[in-house]
N, C-alpha and C positions, 0 to 999 in steps of 0.2 A: 471547480470546472473541470468536465474536460466533453467530449463530443462521443457518442455512438449514433450510429444511422443515425446523420446531419440532425440531434435530439441533446441541447447542451443537458449536460446531470447533474446538479447539487443537491450537495449534501454537505451539514457544517459538520464539524468532525474534531478531535481535541484532542487532548494526553491526560487531562484533568478528567476526574471521578462529577465533574460537575460544571455543566457552561455559564456561567457570569450573564444575567438577564432573562436564564430560562429557566420555566420550573419542566423536571421530568415528569410527565402524563404516565409516563406506559413505559414497563423494562419489557424488550421483545424476544432480548437471548444474544449469545451471543452471534457474531456475523467475525466471515469470516473472505480472503481475499488468496486464494493460494495459484505460484507460477515454476514450475523448476523450469530450468533455464539451463542450457552447455557453452561452451568455449566455445565456437569450431575452430580450423587447424589455422584459419589465416589471421583466430585471433589468437589462436596461441601465440603462434608465430611473431607477431605483434608490441604483442602484450609482451613477451621472453626477451622479444631487443627494449621497451623500456626500462623494464628491472635491471637491465644489465648496466643500460644508463646512468639508473634512482632517477628521484625526483620523483613526482605527480602520473602516476599513470593512466591517459586518458583513456586507453583500451579498456579497462575494466571496467575504472571510472563509471561510463558509461552504457556497458554493458547491468552494470548490478546498479547502475539510474534505472534501465528502460523494466530492471527485473522487476525492481518497489516499485515502482508507477502501472506497473501493469498488477501489478499485488495489492494494491491502493486499489484503486478502477474497481475490479471483479470483486475487491470488500464493499465500494460503493456502489454497484448492483446487487449485492446480497443484500444488502443494509433495503436496500429501495419495493424489494422483492418482499419483505418480511412488511414493511410497511412501516419506516423509520425515516425519523425526519430527521434525525443526528442519529451520530459514531459520538459514543463518551470512552471514556479510557483506552488507546488507540493506540494499538504496538504493532514494530513489526519484528520477526525471526526469521532469522534463517539456519540451515543447517546443508547439510552436506550430504548427497544422497551418495552420490560413489563419485570418483574421482573426476574432477571435472563436471560435475551435472548437483546442482544447488540446488533447493528446495528455499527460495523467499513468503513470510507469508503476511502476510496487514490481517489483523484481527481488535476486534472491541465489543462493545455493549450497547446493541441496537434500544433505542429508540425513541420515542415520539416527547418532543417541545414543546412548550407552546413561553411566548415572552411575555415574561411579565414588567410590568409594568409598572417603573422606576415614579 
């Protein structure tokens, strides 16, 4: 769940190919959210210092987490645009576009689901 323009957006999302307790009633196709991020000079400097001393690199961890969250949120918006009530088989991918510039992709299959009475 995330907030966009003072509206909370929720969507069922799973990495599985099915949802326990739900029946897929319609497949709407592949949806995605893409963001491209680069490291700034300050981030590179501080991240480089953390690399020298070893251990967890909080600068780069935060950058990666923000990029994944943005790609995920964009994927949810795309799913809503096509009328989905859920996303199945969700995945992340990342590619370096050029040195210091990374594309992060969140994607999955947009579906409509209905709750199954057990």
